[in-house]
C-alpha positions in Angstrom: 0.0 0.0 0.0 2.8 2.4 0.9 4.7 1.6 -2.4 1.6 2.5 -4.5 1.0 5.7 -2.7 4.7 6.8 -3.4 4.4 6.0 -7.1 1.1 7.9 -7.3 2.7 10.9 -5.7 5.6 10.8 -8.2 3.1 10.6 -11.1 1.2 13.6 -9.7 4.5 15.5 -9.2 5.5 14.8 -12.9 2.1 15.7 -14.2 2.1 18.9 -12.1 5.5 20.0 -13.6 4.7 19.1 -17.2 2.5 22.2 -17.9 5.1 24.4 -16.3 7.9 22.9 -18.4 5.7 23.3 -21.6 5.1 26.9 -20.6 8.8 27.6 -20.1 9.7 26.0 -23.4 6.9 28.1 -25.2 8.1 31.2 -23.4 11.7 30.5 -24.5 10.7 30.0 -28.1 8.5 33.2 -28.0 11.2 35.4 -26.5 13.8 34.0 -29.0 11.4 34.8 -31.9 10.7 38.3 -30.7 14.4 38.8 -29.9 15.5 37.8 -33.4 12.9 40.0 -35.1 13.9 43.0 -33.0 17.6 42.3 -33.5 17.2 42.0 -37.3 15.2 45.2 -37.3 17.7 47.0 -35.2 20.7 46.0 -37.4 18.9 46.9 -40.6 18.0 50.4 -39.1 21.6 50.9 -37.9 23.0 50.0 -41.3 20.7 52.5 -43.1 20.0 55.3 -40.6 18.9 57.8 -43.3 16.6 55.3 -44.9 15.0 54.6 -41.5 14.6 58.3 -40.8 12.8 58.6 -44.2 10.6 55.7 -43.2 9.7 57.3 -39.8 8.8 60.6 -41.6 6.7 58.7 -44.2 4.3 57.6 -41.5 3.3 61.3 -41.0 2.3 60.5 -37.4 4.9 62.6 -35.5 6.7 65.8 -36.3 10.1 66.3 -37.8 12.0 66.8 -34.5 10.3 63.9 -32.7 10.8 61.8 -35.8 14.5 62.4 -35.7 14.7 61.5 -32.1 12.7 58.3 -32.8 15.0 57.4 -35.7 18.0 58.0 -33.5 16.9 56.1 -30.4 14.6 53.3 -31.6 17.3 51.1 -33.2 19.4 51.2 -30.0 16.3 50.3 -27.9 15.4 47.4 -30.3 19.0 46.1 -30.1 19.1 46.3 -26.3 15.7 44.5 -26.1 17.0 41.8 -28.5 20.1 41.3 -26.5 18.1 40.9 -23.3 15.6 38.5 -24.9 18.2 36.4 -26.6 20.5 36.2 -23.5 17.6 35.6 -21.1 18.5 38.6 -18.9 15.8 41.0 -17.7 13.2 38.9 -19.5 10.0 40.4 -18.0 11.0 44.1 -18.4 12.3 43.4 -21.9 9.0 41.6 -22.9 6.9 44.4 -21.4 8.9 47.0 -23.2 8.5 45.0 -26.4 4.7 45.0 -25.8 4.6 48.8 -25.6 6.8 49.1 -28.7 4.7 46.7 -30.8 1.5 48.4 -29.5 2.9 51.7 -30.8 3.8 50.1 -34.1 0.3 48.6 -34.5 -1.2 52.1 -33.7 1.0 53.8 -36.2 0.3 51.3 -39.0 -3.4 51.4 -38.3 -3.3 55.2 -38.7 -1.4 54.8 -42.0 -4.0 52.3 -43.3 -6.9 54.5 -42.2 -5.4 57.5 -44.0 -4.9 55.5 -47.1 -1.2 56.1 -47.4 0.9 53.8 -49.5 4.2 53.4 -47.7 6.6 50.7 -46.7 6.6 49.7 -43.0 10.3 50.4 -42.6 10.7 47.4 -40.3 13.6 45.8 -42.0 15.3 48.4 -44.2 15.3 47.4 -47.8 13.4 44.1 -47.0 10.4 46.1 -45.7 6.9 45.4 -47.1 4.0 47.8 -47.6 1.9 48.8 -44.6 -1.5 47.1 -44.7 -3.6 44.6 -42.9 -0.9 41.9 -43.3 1.8 44.1 -41.6 -0.7 45.0 -38.8 -1.5 41.3 -38.2 2.2 40.4 -38.1 2.9 43.2 -35.6 -0.2 42.2 -33.5 1.1 38.6 -33.5 4.4 39.8 -32.1 2.6 41.9 -29.5 0.5 38.9 -28.4 3.6 36.7 -28.2 5.4 39.3 -26.1 2.5 39.8 -23.8 1.9 36.0 -23.4 5.6 35.4 -22.6 5.7 38.3 -20.1 2.6 36.9 -18.4 4.0 33.4 -18.5 7.3 34.5 -16.9 5.3 36.0 -14.1 2.8 33.2 -13.7 5.3 30.3 -13.9 7.9 31.9 -11.7 10.5 30.5 -14.2 13.8 32.3 -14.1 16.7 31.9 -16.5 19.1 30.5 -13.8 16.6 27.9 -12.7 15.4 24.9 -14.7 11.8 23.8 -14.2 13.0 20.6 -12.5 15.0 22.5 -10.0 12.4 25.2 -9.2 10.7 25.8 -5.9 7.5 23.8 -6.7 9.4 20.8 -7.9 11.7 20.8 -4.9 8.9 20.6 -2.4 8.3 17.1 -1.1 5.0 15.5 -2.1 2.2 16.0 0.4 1.0 12.9 2.1 -2.7 12.4 2.5 -4.1 11.3 5.9 -5.5 7.8 5.7 
């Protein structure tokens, strides 16, 4: 009787950790995806700063001075976020910052579509595509991935220096039921 109770407790412990492990793997994949997109975007903007400045101006959402500041700072911010997401450092703040950034991109692209402007998104330098419903959906997808991963990092308590098997919930001894 005691042997079967111990094996059942082990099965419950494994089944309890499986969703958490799946969540951490999904979060890792999501943050890597967002980090790669931001990194590629930052590098393309840093390689063609005047082209990026022109893309910022083409949105006609902010003025010349603020547009210049955005074109100057945004690639560095994107690169910093990409480094954080790809290295696993400061995950939650980086993911939350990415959420705000993608929300601003969705808003700007929506304004462009509503105005009927025909411009490139400027996301990846020469590899950019026209702003439209497709670009808004892609940016919204990245926003959802960033938000979900930020939430998952908070909910799961998963930290980079801690594997799911070594986490606090897995290290607790199984609770014994009174008979």
